[in-house]
VMD Tcl script that builds the backbone (N, CA, C; Angstrom):
set m [mol new atoms 393]
animate dup $m
set s [atomselect $m all]
$s set {name element resname resid chain x y z} {
  {N N MET 1 A 31.434 -1.862 99.159}
  {CA C MET 1 A 30.400 -2.753 99.643}
  {C C MET 1 A 29.456 -3.043 98.483}
  {N N ASP 2 A 29.137 -4.344 98.234}
  {CA C ASP 2 A 28.205 -4.664 97.168}
  {C C ASP 2 A 26.777 -4.487 97.666}
  {N N LYS 3 A 25.819 -4.513 96.731}
  {CA C LYS 3 A 24.430 -4.228 97.091}
  {C C LYS 3 A 23.800 -5.298 97.974}
  {N N ASN 4 A 24.398 -6.482 98.045}
  {CA C ASN 4 A 23.868 -7.561 98.876}
  {C C ASN 4 A 24.528 -7.625 100.247}
  {N N GLN 5 A 25.345 -6.648 100.576}
  {CA C GLN 5 A 26.031 -6.641 101.862}
  {C C GLN 5 A 25.296 -5.732 102.834}
  {N N THR 6 A 25.186 -6.185 104.049}
  {CA C THR 6 A 24.563 -5.399 105.098}
  {C C THR 6 A 25.623 -5.054 106.121}
  {N N ASN 7 A 25.860 -3.778 106.321}
  {CA C ASN 7 A 26.752 -3.369 107.406}
  {C C ASN 7 A 25.957 -3.380 108.688}
  {N N ILE 8 A 26.552 -3.880 109.721}
  {CA C ILE 8 A 25.910 -3.911 111.022}
  {C C ILE 8 A 26.345 -2.658 111.763}
  {N N VAL 9 A 25.384 -1.818 112.068}
  {CA C VAL 9 A 25.696 -0.579 112.761}
  {C C VAL 9 A 25.802 -0.869 114.245}
  {N N ASN 10 A 26.935 -0.541 114.819}
  {CA C ASN 10 A 27.134 -0.748 116.246}
  {C C ASN 10 A 26.800 0.556 116.963}
  {N N LEU 11 A 25.625 0.583 117.576}
  {CA C LEU 11 A 25.177 1.781 118.285}
  {C C LEU 11 A 25.719 1.836 119.705}
  {N N LEU 12 A 26.455 0.827 120.090}
  {CA C LEU 12 A 26.932 0.709 121.451}
  {C C LEU 12 A 28.415 1.023 121.511}
  {N N ASN 13 A 28.904 1.228 122.682}
  {CA C ASN 13 A 30.321 1.480 122.862}
  {C C ASN 13 A 31.066 0.153 122.783}
  {N N ALA 14 A 31.746 -0.089 121.675}
  {CA C ALA 14 A 32.399 -1.376 121.427}
  {C C ALA 14 A 33.492 -1.682 122.438}
  {N N GLU 15 A 34.045 -0.689 123.083}
  {CA C GLU 15 A 35.119 -0.922 124.053}
  {C C GLU 15 A 34.632 -1.685 125.278}
  {N N ASN 16 A 33.327 -1.631 125.568}
  {CA C ASN 16 A 32.788 -2.281 126.754}
  {C C ASN 16 A 32.304 -3.702 126.477}
  {N N ILE 17 A 32.469 -4.172 125.263}
  {CA C ILE 17 A 31.951 -5.475 124.869}
  {C C ILE 17 A 33.104 -6.457 124.723}
  {N N SER 18 A 32.980 -7.617 125.383}
  {CA C SER 18 A 34.054 -8.605 125.313}
  {C C SER 18 A 33.766 -9.717 124.317}
  {N N LEU 19 A 32.522 -9.862 123.884}
  {CA C LEU 19 A 32.175 -10.887 122.910}
  {C C LEU 19 A 32.470 -10.393 121.492}
  {N N PRO 20 A 32.666 -11.313 120.537}
  {CA C PRO 20 A 32.940 -10.898 119.153}
  {C C PRO 20 A 31.801 -10.051 118.580}
  {N N ILE 21 A 32.160 -9.007 117.852}
  {CA C ILE 21 A 31.186 -8.113 117.229}
  {C C ILE 21 A 31.097 -8.432 115.744}
  {N N ILE 22 A 29.876 -8.606 115.257}
  {CA C ILE 22 A 29.658 -8.855 113.835}
  {C C ILE 22 A 29.661 -7.509 113.131}
  {N N GLN 23 A 30.577 -7.353 112.180}
  {CA C GLN 23 A 30.725 -6.073 111.497}
  {C C GLN 23 A 29.893 -5.974 110.233}
  {N N SER 24 A 29.772 -7.065 109.475}
  {CA C SER 24 A 28.960 -7.029 108.264}
  {C C SER 24 A 28.559 -8.437 107.852}
  {N N VAL 25 A 27.503 -8.488 107.043}
  {CA C VAL 25 A 26.989 -9.745 106.502}
  {C C VAL 25 A 26.768 -9.538 105.017}
  {N N SER 26 A 27.217 -10.483 104.207}
  {CA C SER 26 A 26.982 -10.413 102.759}
  {C C SER 26 A 26.830 -11.822 102.216}
  {N N SER 27 A 26.572 -11.918 100.930}
  {CA C SER 27 A 26.470 -13.233 100.304}
  {C C SER 27 A 27.815 -13.948 100.304}
  {N N LYS 28 A 28.885 -13.212 100.549}
  {CA C LYS 28 A 30.227 -13.795 100.577}
  {C C LYS 28 A 30.637 -14.258 101.967}
  {N N GLY 29 A 29.898 -13.869 103.004}
  {CA C GLY 29 A 30.237 -14.309 104.346}
  {C C GLY 29 A 29.928 -13.276 105.407}
  {N N ILE 30 A 30.474 -13.518 106.580}
  {CA C ILE 30 A 30.266 -12.651 107.729}
  {C C ILE 30 A 31.623 -12.154 108.201}
  {N N LYS 31 A 31.702 -10.856 108.473}
  {CA C LYS 31 A 32.938 -10.263 108.979}
  {C C LYS 31 A 32.777 -10.039 110.475}
  {N N ILE 32 A 33.673 -10.660 111.245}
  {CA C ILE 32 A 33.636 -10.576 112.703}
  {C C ILE 32 A 35.014 -10.165 113.183}
  {N N ASP 33 A 35.074 -9.056 113.895}
  {CA C ASP 33 A 36.350 -8.566 114.423}
  {C C ASP 33 A 37.444 -8.586 113.352}
  {N N ASN 34 A 37.106 -8.049 112.191}
  {CA C ASN 34 A 38.011 -7.901 111.043}
  {C C ASN 34 A 38.470 -9.218 110.417}
  {N N LYS 35 A 37.761 -10.308 110.680}
  {CA C LYS 35 A 38.064 -11.587 110.045}
  {C C LYS 35 A 36.816 -12.069 109.314}
  {N N ASN 36 A 37.003 -12.597 108.092}
  {CA C ASN 36 A 35.870 -13.068 107.291}
  {C C ASN 36 A 35.645 -14.563 107.478}
  {N N TYR 37 A 34.371 -14.932 107.593}
  {CA C TYR 37 A 33.949 -16.329 107.712}
  {C C TYR 37 A 32.965 -16.609 106.587}
  {N N ASN 38 A 33.148 -17.741 105.907}
  {CA C ASN 38 A 32.224 -18.064 104.818}
  {C C ASN 38 A 31.599 -19.444 104.974}
  {N N ASN 39 A 31.633 -19.993 106.187}
  {CA C ASN 39 A 30.968 -21.256 106.506}
  {C C ASN 39 A 30.069 -21.042 107.713}
  {N N ASN 40 A 29.216 -22.021 107.991}
  {CA C ASN 40 A 28.349 -21.953 109.166}
  {C C ASN 40 A 29.208 -21.817 110.420}
  {N N ILE 41 A 28.768 -20.960 111.342}
  {CA C ILE 41 A 29.571 -20.713 112.548}
  {C C ILE 41 A 28.702 -20.635 113.794}
  {N N ILE 42 A 29.377 -20.801 114.926}
  {CA C ILE 42 A 28.791 -20.588 116.251}
  {C C ILE 42 A 29.630 -19.506 116.917}
  {N N ILE 43 A 28.968 -18.545 117.545}
  {CA C ILE 43 A 29.672 -17.527 118.322}
  {C C ILE 43 A 29.146 -17.591 119.742}
  {N N ASP 44 A 30.073 -17.646 120.694}
  {CA C ASP 44 A 29.693 -17.622 122.101}
  {C C ASP 44 A 30.831 -17.006 122.905}
  {N N GLN 45 A 30.825 -17.202 124.212}
  {CA C GLN 45 A 31.848 -16.620 125.088}
  {C C GLN 45 A 33.254 -17.082 124.725}
  {N N LYS 46 A 33.362 -18.238 124.126}
  {CA C LYS 46 A 34.671 -18.794 123.786}
  {C C LYS 46 A 35.166 -18.340 122.419}
  {N N GLY 47 A 34.357 -17.570 121.700}
  {CA C GLY 47 A 34.764 -17.056 120.397}
  {C C GLY 47 A 33.945 -17.608 119.249}
  {N N VAL 48 A 34.568 -17.678 118.090}
  {CA C VAL 48 A 33.916 -18.115 116.862}
  {C C VAL 48 A 34.468 -19.484 116.492}
  {N N LYS 49 A 33.571 -20.404 116.178}
  {CA C LYS 49 A 34.018 -21.734 115.752}
  {C C LYS 49 A 33.098 -22.257 114.648}
  {N N PRO 50 A 33.583 -23.203 113.853}
  {CA C PRO 50 A 32.753 -23.757 112.778}
  {C C PRO 50 A 31.556 -24.517 113.351}
  {N N TRP 51 A 30.473 -24.531 112.588}
  {CA C TRP 51 A 29.281 -25.284 112.971}
  {C C TRP 51 A 28.976 -26.274 111.868}
  {N N GLU 52 A 29.253 -27.522 112.137}
  {CA C GLU 52 A 28.977 -28.598 111.188}
  {C C GLU 52 A 27.595 -29.162 111.487}
  {N N LEU 53 A 26.663 -29.003 110.554}
  {CA C LEU 53 A 25.333 -29.582 110.741}
  {C C LEU 53 A 25.416 -31.095 110.583}
  {N N ILE 54 A 24.687 -31.815 111.408}
  {CA C ILE 54 A 24.690 -33.271 111.341}
  {C C ILE 54 A 23.996 -33.740 110.066}
  {N N ASN 55 A 22.888 -33.090 109.738}
  {CA C ASN 55 A 22.171 -33.366 108.492}
  {C C ASN 55 A 22.205 -32.103 107.639}
  {N N GLN 56 A 21.528 -32.121 106.531}
  {CA C GLN 56 A 21.465 -30.942 105.667}
  {C C GLN 56 A 20.649 -29.819 106.305}
  {N N ASN 57 A 19.681 -30.177 107.133}
  {CA C ASN 57 A 18.800 -29.202 107.763}
  {C C ASN 57 A 19.100 -29.099 109.253}
  {N N ILE 58 A 18.765 -27.959 109.842}
  {CA C ILE 58 A 18.938 -27.774 111.275}
  {C C ILE 58 A 17.998 -28.727 112.013}
  {N N SER 59 A 18.536 -29.431 113.013}
  {CA C SER 59 A 17.715 -30.363 113.791}
  {C C SER 59 A 18.140 -30.299 115.260}
  {N N PRO 60 A 17.337 -30.870 116.155}
  {CA C PRO 60 A 17.725 -30.888 117.572}
  {C C PRO 60 A 19.086 -31.534 117.822}
  {N N ASP 61 A 19.467 -32.492 117.008}
  {CA C ASP 61 A 20.766 -33.151 117.179}
  {C C ASP 61 A 21.929 -32.160 117.080}
  {N N ASP 62 A 21.750 -31.077 116.370}
  {CA C ASP 62 A 22.802 -30.074 116.211}
  {C C ASP 62 A 23.041 -29.269 117.490}
  {N N PHE 63 A 22.174 -29.427 118.479}
  {CA C PHE 63 A 22.268 -28.632 119.699}
  {C C PHE 63 A 22.461 -29.479 120.964}
  {N N LYS 64 A 22.558 -30.773 120.816}
  {CA C LYS 64 A 22.720 -31.643 121.993}
  {C C LYS 64 A 24.043 -31.403 122.704}
  {N N TYR 65 A 25.017 -30.859 122.000}
  {CA C TYR 65 A 26.303 -30.547 122.640}
  {C C TYR 65 A 26.124 -29.532 123.773}
  {N N LEU 66 A 25.087 -28.716 123.707}
  {CA C LEU 66 A 24.858 -27.697 124.736}
  {C C LEU 66 A 24.635 -28.312 126.114}
  {N N LEU 67 A 24.024 -29.486 126.144}
  {CA C LEU 67 A 23.709 -30.122 127.427}
  {C C LEU 67 A 24.971 -30.589 128.156}
  {N N ALA 68 A 26.066 -30.747 127.431}
  {CA C ALA 68 A 27.321 -31.186 128.048}
  {C C ALA 68 A 28.165 -30.013 128.542}
  {N N ARG 69 A 27.752 -28.804 128.259}
  {CA C ARG 69 A 28.511 -27.621 128.695}
  {C C ARG 69 A 28.334 -27.376 130.181}
  {N N ASP 70 A 29.295 -26.669 130.757}
  {CA C ASP 70 A 29.214 -26.310 132.178}
  {C C ASP 70 A 27.999 -25.440 132.463}
  {N N SER 71 A 27.733 -24.495 131.570}
  {CA C SER 71 A 26.546 -23.652 131.732}
  {C C SER 71 A 25.861 -23.493 130.384}
  {N N ILE 72 A 24.569 -23.650 130.412}
  {CA C ILE 72 A 23.782 -23.477 129.196}
  {C C ILE 72 A 23.559 -21.986 129.002}
  {N N PRO 73 A 23.726 -21.496 127.775}
  {CA C PRO 73 A 23.518 -20.061 127.529}
  {C C PRO 73 A 22.125 -19.593 127.946}
  {N N GLU 74 A 22.047 -18.322 128.333}
  {CA C GLU 74 A 20.766 -17.712 128.697}
  {C C GLU 74 A 19.821 -17.676 127.509}
  {N N LEU 75 A 20.389 -17.580 126.313}
  {CA C LEU 75 A 19.599 -17.464 125.099}
  {C C LEU 75 A 20.392 -18.038 123.935}
  {N N ILE 76 A 19.708 -18.799 123.090}
  {CA C ILE 76 A 20.283 -19.312 121.849}
  {C C ILE 76 A 19.605 -18.567 120.709}
  {N N ILE 77 A 20.402 -17.961 119.848}
  {CA C ILE 77 A 19.892 -17.299 118.653}
  {C C ILE 77 A 20.314 -18.156 117.467}
  {N N ILE 78 A 19.382 -18.426 116.576}
  {CA C ILE 78 A 19.689 -19.241 115.403}
  {C C ILE 78 A 19.388 -18.433 114.153}
  {N N GLY 79 A 20.396 -18.267 113.309}
  {CA C GLY 79 A 20.233 -17.643 112.003}
  {C C GLY 79 A 20.136 -18.752 110.971}
  {N N ALA 80 A 18.941 -18.952 110.418}
  {CA C ALA 80 A 18.657 -20.116 109.573}
  {C C ALA 80 A 18.851 -19.876 108.083}
  {N N GLY 81 A 19.614 -18.855 107.706}
  {CA C GLY 81 A 19.844 -18.587 106.288}
  {C C GLY 81 A 19.128 -17.335 105.827}
  {N N ASP 82 A 19.039 -17.186 104.514}
  {CA C ASP 82 A 18.452 -15.980 103.931}
  {C C ASP 82 A 16.935 -15.906 104.072}
  {N N ILE 83 A 16.280 -17.049 104.056}
  {CA C ILE 83 A 14.819 -17.083 104.103}
  {C C ILE 83 A 14.386 -18.045 105.200}
  {N N LEU 84 A 13.476 -17.609 106.025}
  {CA C LEU 84 A 12.943 -18.464 107.088}
  {C C LEU 84 A 11.626 -19.044 106.575}
  {N N ASP 85 A 11.714 -20.221 105.944}
  {CA C ASP 85 A 10.534 -20.815 105.316}
  {C C ASP 85 A 10.134 -22.147 105.946}
  {N N ASN 86 A 10.649 -22.417 107.135}
  {CA C ASN 86 A 10.365 -23.650 107.842}
  {C C ASN 86 A 9.928 -23.270 109.251}
  {N N PRO 87 A 8.838 -23.849 109.755}
  {CA C PRO 87 A 8.402 -23.500 111.117}
  {C C PRO 87 A 9.264 -24.141 112.218}
  {N N TYR 88 A 10.102 -25.113 111.886}
  {CA C TYR 88 A 11.013 -25.756 112.845}
  {C C TYR 88 A 10.288 -26.238 114.096}
  {N N TYR 89 A 9.180 -26.940 113.912}
  {CA C TYR 89 A 8.401 -27.429 115.053}
  {C C TYR 89 A 9.212 -28.363 115.944}
  {N N GLU 90 A 9.991 -29.267 115.347}
  {CA C GLU 90 A 10.786 -30.219 116.126}
  {C C GLU 90 A 11.831 -29.492 116.977}
  {N N LEU 91 A 12.426 -28.463 116.403}
  {CA C LEU 91 A 13.430 -27.675 117.127}
  {C C LEU 91 A 12.784 -26.886 118.268}
  {N N ARG 92 A 11.638 -26.303 117.992}
  {CA C ARG 92 A 10.922 -25.554 119.028}
  {C C ARG 92 A 10.528 -26.465 120.196}
  {N N GLU 93 A 10.086 -27.675 119.885}
  {CA C GLU 93 A 9.724 -28.639 120.924}
  {C C GLU 93 A 10.956 -29.042 121.736}
  {N N TYR 94 A 12.069 -29.271 121.064}
  {CA C TYR 94 A 13.296 -29.657 121.750}
  {C C TYR 94 A 13.730 -28.592 122.764}
  {N N PHE 95 A 13.825 -27.332 122.316}
  {CA C PHE 95 A 14.263 -26.269 123.219}
  {C C PHE 95 A 13.251 -26.032 124.345}
  {N N SER 96 A 11.994 -26.179 124.050}
  {CA C SER 96 A 10.963 -26.030 125.069}
  {C C SER 96 A 11.107 -27.123 126.128}
  {N N ASN 97 A 11.307 -28.361 125.709}
  {CA C ASN 97 A 11.479 -29.472 126.653}
  {C C ASN 97 A 12.740 -29.314 127.497}
  {N N GLN 98 A 13.788 -28.718 126.930}
  {CA C GLN 98 A 15.040 -28.503 127.663}
  {C C GLN 98 A 15.009 -27.217 128.494}
  {N N LYS 99 A 13.942 -26.439 128.325}
  {CA C LYS 99 A 13.785 -25.143 129.022}
  {C C LYS 99 A 14.943 -24.195 128.704}
  {N N ILE 100 A 15.323 -24.194 127.417}
  {CA C ILE 100 A 16.376 -23.300 126.930}
  {C C ILE 100 A 15.713 -22.241 126.059}
  {N N PRO 101 A 15.797 -20.971 126.438}
  {CA C PRO 101 A 15.225 -19.913 125.604}
  {C C PRO 101 A 15.984 -19.812 124.283}
  {N N PHE 102 A 15.253 -19.680 123.201}
  {CA C PHE 102 A 15.885 -19.545 121.899}
  {C C PHE 102 A 14.978 -18.755 120.970}
  {N N ASP 103 A 15.575 -18.281 119.897}
  {CA C ASP 103 A 14.810 -17.626 118.842}
  {C C ASP 103 A 15.452 -17.998 117.523}
  {N N ILE 104 A 14.637 -18.203 116.522}
  {CA C ILE 104 A 15.128 -18.546 115.194}
  {C C ILE 104 A 14.648 -17.480 114.219}
  {N N MET 105 A 15.551 -17.044 113.347}
  {CA C MET 105 A 15.276 -15.948 112.421}
  {C C MET 105 A 16.218 -16.066 111.234}
  {N N THR 106 A 16.157 -15.119 110.316}
  {CA C THR 106 A 17.114 -15.132 109.213}
  {C C THR 106 A 18.509 -14.838 109.767}
  {N N THR 107 A 19.518 -15.207 109.011}
  {CA C THR 107 A 20.891 -14.986 109.459}
  {C C THR 107 A 21.190 -13.498 109.631}
  {N N ARG 108 A 20.734 -12.666 108.716}
  {CA C ARG 108 A 20.973 -11.221 108.846}
  {C C ARG 108 A 20.330 -10.672 110.118}
  {N N SER 109 A 19.106 -11.105 110.403}
  {CA C SER 109 A 18.430 -10.661 111.628}
  {C C SER 109 A 19.146 -11.173 112.873}
  {N N ALA 110 A 19.639 -12.404 112.809}
  {CA C ALA 110 A 20.368 -12.971 113.946}
  {C C ALA 110 A 21.644 -12.186 114.224}
  {N N CYS 111 A 22.315 -11.740 113.178}
  {CA C CYS 111 A 23.539 -10.944 113.354}
  {C C CYS 111 A 23.232 -9.608 114.022}
  {N N ARG 112 A 22.166 -8.936 113.574}
  {CA C ARG 112 A 21.791 -7.661 114.198}
  {C C ARG 112 A 21.378 -7.878 115.653}
  {N N THR 113 A 20.626 -8.942 115.915}
  {CA C THR 113 A 20.178 -9.254 117.271}
  {C C THR 113 A 21.373 -9.542 118.173}
  {N N TRP 114 A 22.331 -10.305 117.671}
  {CA C TRP 114 A 23.547 -10.612 118.437}
  {C C TRP 114 A 24.231 -9.326 118.890}
  {N N ASN 115 A 24.488 -8.428 117.944}
  {CA C ASN 115 A 25.191 -7.187 118.289}
  {C C ASN 115 A 24.429 -6.355 119.312}
  {N N PHE 116 A 23.142 -6.377 119.246}
  {CA C PHE 116 A 22.331 -5.628 120.200}
  {C C PHE 116 A 22.397 -6.272 121.590}
  {N N LEU 117 A 22.274 -7.595 121.653}
  {CA C LEU 117 A 22.189 -8.282 122.937}
  {C C LEU 117 A 23.513 -8.404 123.681}
  {N N ILE 118 A 24.633 -8.407 122.971}
  {CA C ILE 118 A 25.906 -8.598 123.677}
  {C C ILE 118 A 26.258 -7.423 124.586}
  {N N ALA 119 A 25.583 -6.311 124.418}
  {CA C ALA 119 A 25.837 -5.175 125.316}
  {C C ALA 119 A 25.244 -5.414 126.695}
  {N N GLU 120 A 24.216 -6.260 126.776}
  {CA C GLU 120 A 23.565 -6.464 128.063}
  {C C GLU 120 A 23.715 -7.878 128.620}
  {N N ARG 121 A 24.162 -8.802 127.805}
  {CA C ARG 121 A 24.335 -10.188 128.262}
  {C C ARG 121 A 25.665 -10.716 127.747}
  {N N ASN 122 A 26.249 -11.655 128.477}
  {CA C ASN 122 A 27.459 -12.274 127.945}
  {C C ASN 122 A 27.371 -13.788 127.882}
  {N N ASN 123 A 26.277 -14.353 128.335}
  {CA C ASN 123 A 26.107 -15.797 128.240}
  {C C ASN 123 A 25.029 -16.118 127.213}
  {N N ILE 124 A 25.282 -15.694 125.979}
  {CA C ILE 124 A 24.396 -16.008 124.874}
  {C C ILE 124 A 25.195 -16.698 123.791}
  {N N CYS 125 A 24.505 -17.288 122.855}
  {CA C CYS 125 A 25.157 -18.054 121.802}
  {C C CYS 125 A 24.367 -17.865 120.508}
  {N N VAL 126 A 25.057 -17.712 119.395}
  {CA C VAL 126 A 24.385 -17.597 118.111}
  {C C VAL 126 A 24.938 -18.660 117.174}
  {N N HIS 127 A 24.036 -19.298 116.444}
  {CA C HIS 127 A 24.380 -20.297 115.436}
  {C C HIS 127 A 23.946 -19.700 114.093}
  {N N LEU 128 A 24.873 -19.591 113.150}
  {CA C LEU 128 A 24.594 -18.913 111.892}
  {C C LEU 128 A 24.801 -19.827 110.690}
  {N N ILE 129 A 23.765 -19.929 109.872}
  {CA C ILE 129 A 23.841 -20.660 108.611}
  {C C ILE 129 A 24.160 -19.660 107.515}
  {N N LEU 130 A 25.170 -19.937 106.734}
  {CA C LEU 130 A 25.513 -19.094 105.593}
  {C C LEU 130 A 25.121 -19.818 104.324}
  {N N ASP 131 A 24.165 -19.250 103.612}
  {CA C ASP 131 A 23.689 -19.872 102.358}
  {C C ASP 131 A 24.708 -19.715 101.257}
}
mol reanalyze $m
mol bondsrecalc $m
mol representation Tube
mol addrep $m
């Protein structure tokens, strides 16, 4: 493991979890269920899929697909990269108007939060930016 890699400690019984578990995060990517990802991704009940941003920056347009889903996740977690240096006012207003609970944080924090929350919820979604 290089010095820029963070292992995600799973304090929970992994056998009881049906959602993908994030095993580690590094500058080279994210390891999920023994597979490495090095592009922006979305993880939800349906698994891991690529996340193509519409613009260079995260915007409400990147989340409009959620409104077309059968069920909106109980919580949206957004990992915005290595440094959270933008207040994302437009995004906060969008989720507030849609009455969708969300939290935005660094990608490493979002990965740790995901692993913690999947033990108690299964209708959550995480969007991860990899710098």
